[in-house]
C-alpha positions as CSV (number, residue, x, y, z in Angstrom):
1,X,103.4,70.1,105.9
2,X,104.0,71.3,102.2
3,X,101.6,73.8,100.6
4,X,100.6,71.3,97.7
5,X,99.7,68.6,100.6
6,X,97.7,71.1,102.4
7,X,95.8,72.3,99.3
8,X,95.3,68.6,98.0
9,X,94.0,67.8,101.5
10,X,91.5,70.5,101.7
11,X,90.5,69.7,98.1
12,X,89.9,66.0,98.8
13,X,87.4,67.1,101.7
14,X,85.8,69.4,99.8
15,X,85.3,67.0,97.0
16,X,84.1,64.3,99.2
17,X,81.6,66.4,101.1
18,X,80.4,67.8,97.6
19,X,80.3,64.1,96.1
20,X,78.2,62.8,98.7
21,X,75.9,65.7,98.6
22,X,75.4,65.2,94.8
23,X,75.2,61.5,95.2
24,X,72.3,61.8,97.6
25,X,70.3,64.5,95.7
26,X,70.6,63.0,92.4
27,X,69.8,59.6,93.8
28,X,66.6,60.6,95.2
29,X,65.9,62.9,92.1
30,X,66.5,60.0,89.9
31,X,64.5,57.3,91.6
32,X,61.5,59.7,91.6
33,X,62.2,60.3,88.0
34,X,62.4,56.7,87.0
35,X,59.1,56.0,89.1
36,X,57.3,58.8,87.3
37,X,58.7,57.3,83.9
38,X,57.4,53.9,84.7
39,X,54.0,55.4,85.7
40,X,53.7,57.1,82.4
41,X,54.3,53.8,80.5
42,X,51.4,52.2,82.7
43,X,49.2,55.1,81.8
44,X,50.1,54.4,78.3
45,X,49.1,50.7,78.7
46,X,46.0,51.8,80.2
47,X,45.1,53.8,77.3
48,X,45.8,50.9,75.2
49,X,43.3,48.9,77.1
50,X,40.5,51.5,76.9
51,X,41.3,51.8,73.0
52,X,40.8,47.8,72.9
53,X,37.5,47.9,74.9
54,X,36.0,50.7,72.8
55,X,37.1,48.9,69.4
56,X,35.7,45.6,70.6
57,X,32.5,47.6,71.6
58,X,32.0,49.6,68.5
59,X,33.6,47.0,65.9
60,X,33.5,43.4,67.4
61,X,30.4,42.8,69.1
62,X,28.0,44.4,66.1
63,X,29.7,41.6,63.9
64,X,29.4,38.8,66.4
65,X,25.7,39.8,67.9
66,X,23.8,37.1,65.9
67,X,26.3,34.3,66.7
68,X,26.2,35.3,70.2
69,X,22.6,34.2,70.5
70,X,23.8,30.4,70.1
71,X,27.3,30.5,71.7
72,X,29.3,32.8,73.9
73,X,32.4,34.2,72.6
74,X,34.3,35.9,75.3
75,X,36.5,37.8,72.7
76,X,33.4,40.0,72.2
77,X,33.7,41.2,75.6
78,X,35.5,44.5,76.3
79,X,37.1,43.6,79.4
80,X,38.2,40.1,78.2
81,X,39.7,41.7,74.8
82,X,41.5,44.3,76.6
83,X,43.0,41.9,79.0
84,X,44.0,39.4,76.4
85,X,45.8,41.9,74.5
86,X,47.7,43.4,77.4
87,X,48.5,39.7,78.4
88,X,50.0,39.4,74.8
89,X,51.9,42.6,75.2
90,X,53.2,41.4,78.6
91,X,55.1,38.6,76.7
92,X,57.6,41.4,75.4
93,X,57.3,43.6,78.4
94,X,56.9,41.0,81.4
95,X,57.7,43.7,84.0
96,X,54.2,44.9,83.6
97,X,51.2,43.3,85.0
98,X,47.8,44.3,84.0
99,X,44.2,43.3,85.6
100,X,40.8,44.7,85.5
101,X,40.0,44.0,89.0
102,X,36.3,43.8,89.5
103,X,34.3,43.0,93.0
104,X,31.8,40.9,91.3
105,X,33.0,39.8,88.0
106,X,31.8,37.4,85.5
107,X,35.1,35.9,84.8
108,X,36.7,34.5,87.9
109,X,40.2,35.4,86.8
110,X,38.9,39.1,87.1
111,X,38.2,39.0,90.8
112,X,39.6,41.5,92.9
113,X,41.9,40.5,95.8
114,X,42.0,42.4,99.1
115,X,44.3,45.4,98.2
116,X,42.3,45.7,94.9
117,X,39.3,45.7,96.8
118,X,40.5,48.6,98.8
119,X,41.3,50.7,95.8
120,X,38.1,49.7,94.2
121,X,36.0,51.1,97.2
122,X,38.2,53.9,97.2
123,X,37.0,54.9,93.9
124,X,33.5,54.4,94.8
125,X,33.5,56.2,97.8
126,X,35.4,59.2,96.4
127,X,33.9,60.0,93.1
128,X,36.3,62.8,92.4
129,X,39.3,60.2,92.4
130,X,40.3,59.6,88.8
131,X,43.6,57.8,89.4
132,X,45.7,56.3,92.3
133,X,49.2,55.1,92.7
134,X,51.5,53.9,95.4
135,X,53.6,51.0,96.6
136,X,52.5,47.8,98.1
137,X,54.3,44.6,99.3
138,X,53.8,41.5,97.5
139,X,55.4,38.0,97.9
140,X,57.8,38.6,95.0
141,X,58.8,42.1,96.6
142,X,57.8,45.7,96.7
143,X,55.4,46.7,93.9
144,X,54.6,49.9,92.1
145,X,51.2,50.3,91.0
146,X,48.7,52.7,89.3
147,X,45.1,52.4,88.9
148,X,42.0,54.1,87.4
149,X,38.4,53.1,88.1
150,X,36.2,51.2,85.9
151,X,32.7,52.8,85.4
152,X,29.7,51.6,83.6
153,X,28.9,54.2,81.4
154,X,27.6,52.1,78.4
155,X,23.9,50.8,78.9
156,X,24.9,47.8,76.4
157,X,26.9,46.5,79.4
158,X,23.7,46.0,81.3
159,X,22.2,43.6,78.8
160,X,24.6,41.1,80.2
161,X,25.0,42.4,83.7
162,X,21.9,43.7,85.0
163,X,19.9,40.6,86.0
164,X,20.3,36.8,85.3
165,X,17.1,36.6,83.5
166,X,18.1,39.4,81.1
167,X,21.7,37.9,80.5
168,X,22.3,35.5,77.2
169,X,22.0,31.9,77.9
170,X,25.2,31.1,76.2
171,X,27.2,33.1,78.8
172,X,25.2,31.6,81.6
173,X,26.1,28.2,80.4
174,X,29.8,29.3,80.3
175,X,30.0,31.3,83.7
176,X,26.9,30.2,85.5
177,X,24.4,32.7,87.2
178,X,26.2,33.4,90.5
179,X,28.5,36.2,89.5
180,X,28.6,39.2,87.3
181,X,25.1,40.6,87.9
182,X,23.3,43.5,89.5
183,X,25.6,46.1,87.8
184,X,24.1,49.6,87.5
185,X,24.8,52.4,85.0
186,X,27.3,54.9,86.2
187,X,28.6,52.5,88.9
188,X,32.1,52.0,89.6
189,X,32.3,48.1,89.4
190,X,36.2,47.8,89.3
191,X,39.7,49.3,88.5
192,X,42.3,49.2,85.9
193,X,45.4,48.0,87.8
194,X,48.9,48.1,86.2
195,X,51.6,46.7,88.6
196,X,55.2,46.8,88.1
197,X,58.2,45.6,90.5
198,X,59.8,48.5,92.5
199,X,63.0,46.7,91.2
200,X,62.4,47.9,87.7
201,X,62.5,51.8,88.3
202,X,65.2,51.1,91.0
203,X,67.4,49.5,88.6
204,X,67.0,52.2,86.1
205,X,67.6,54.9,88.4
206,X,70.7,53.0,89.7
207,X,72.4,52.6,86.5
208,X,71.8,56.2,85.6
209,X,73.1,57.3,89.0
210,X,76.3,55.1,88.7
211,X,77.0,56.8,85.3
212,X,76.4,60.2,86.7
213,X,78.7,59.8,89.7
214,X,81.5,58.2,87.6
215,X,81.3,61.2,85.4
216,X,81.1,63.6,88.2
217,X,84.0,61.9,90.1
218,X,86.1,62.1,86.6
219,X,85.5,65.8,86.4
220,X,86.6,66.3,90.0
221,X,89.9,64.3,89.1
222,X,90.4,66.0,86.3
223,X,90.0,69.6,87.9
224,X,92.3,68.4,90.7
225,X,94.9,67.7,88.2
226,X,94.7,70.9,86.4
227,X,94.8,72.7,89.8
228,X,97.6,71.0,90.9
229,X,99.7,71.6,87.6
230,X,98.5,75.3,88.0
231,X,99.6,75.6,91.6
232,X,103.0,73.9,91.0
233,X,103.6,76.0,87.9
234,X,102.5,79.5,89.0
235,X,103.2,79.2,92.6
236,X,105.2,76.6,94.2
237,X,108.0,76.5,91.6
238,X,108.7,80.0,91.6
239,X,108.3,80.4,95.4
240,X,110.7,77.3,95.5
241,X,113.3,79.3,93.1
242,X,112.8,82.4,95.3
243,X,113.6,80.6,98.6
244,X,116.6,79.1,97.2
245,X,117.9,82.3,95.9
246,X,117.2,83.7,99.4
247,X,119.1,81.0,101.1
248,X,122.2,81.9,98.8
249,X,122.2,85.3,99.3
250,X,121.7,84.9,103.3
251,X,124.9,82.8,103.3
252,X,126.7,85.7,101.3
253,X,126.6,84.6,97.9
254,X,126.0,87.9,96.3
255,X,126.9,86.7,92.9
256,X,124.1,84.5,92.7
257,X,122.0,85.1,89.6
258,X,118.7,87.2,90.1
259,X,115.5,85.8,90.1
260,X,113.6,87.1,87.1
261,X,109.7,86.9,87.1
262,X,108.0,87.5,83.8
263,X,104.6,87.8,85.2
264,X,103.2,90.9,87.3
265,X,101.1,89.0,89.7
266,X,101.8,88.4,93.3
267,X,104.8,86.5,92.7
268,X,106.3,89.1,90.3
269,X,105.7,91.6,93.0
270,X,107.5,89.4,95.6
271,X,110.3,88.7,93.2
272,X,110.7,92.5,92.7
273,X,110.6,93.3,96.5
274,X,113.4,90.7,96.9
275,X,115.4,92.0,94.3
276,X,115.2,95.5,96.0
277,X,115.9,94.2,99.2
278,X,119.1,92.4,97.8
279,X,120.3,95.5,96.2
280,X,119.9,97.3,99.5
281,X,121.9,94.6,101.3
282,X,124.6,94.7,98.9
283,X,125.0,98.5,99.5
284,X,125.1,98.3,103.3
285,X,127.7,95.5,103.1
286,X,129.7,97.7,100.9
287,X,129.3,100.7,103.2
288,X,130.5,98.3,106.2
289,X,133.4,97.1,104.1
């Protein structure tokens, strides 16, 4: 087996092992980074929702206070305004889903489903829990979610949600007296939940991973080409010439031209040693003749 073939076989083996190792590590790292990036975007959506809630409470509700005595305007409700704004934003970013999941909501669309109830109860039971994220199965596939507690910190919320008797009549006419009452100050009544299909971060990670692996493969191929050229030019070609010269000398062709090595590396040392051996052989043959 030729030296160049042996070298390429060993290099290919090392390349394959290194590529597999780098591929596995980079894939795992990119998937984790993609998930974290998605979660950061989800946190930003939550902050937008909170900003809309605060704006509605401080700016919209005072303007509509008189009108609310005669007709109920859901646009003045912070939770409704935040949900509508985020739903409008979802038209541009349909992969993100937002919901203010509530155990006892006034609006039925905010009613927490089973897995959302588990999250809300976790926040209710563990007061120090400020955020929860994870993965879950859904009819459309694996989902990544992040949630934060919805806590009643503004006493103004209890005007509509403490008792049926205290609630505005227009609100009762719209939603009825069955739900959305009995809330207490500083009570966790629900959770902000942002859901994203796992296909989104995985697709991003896969695209980045593919580019990385192709680039890494290209670098390895370039290195292989350069090393092969250097091996051929610096080792294989001079050794082949020296071997051919040795064959001629061994067959008695003493007039064969000398091998001149310009370098002072191992090949140069080998050529110099061969030249001394050739001269010694020529002198020995002259003495014998």
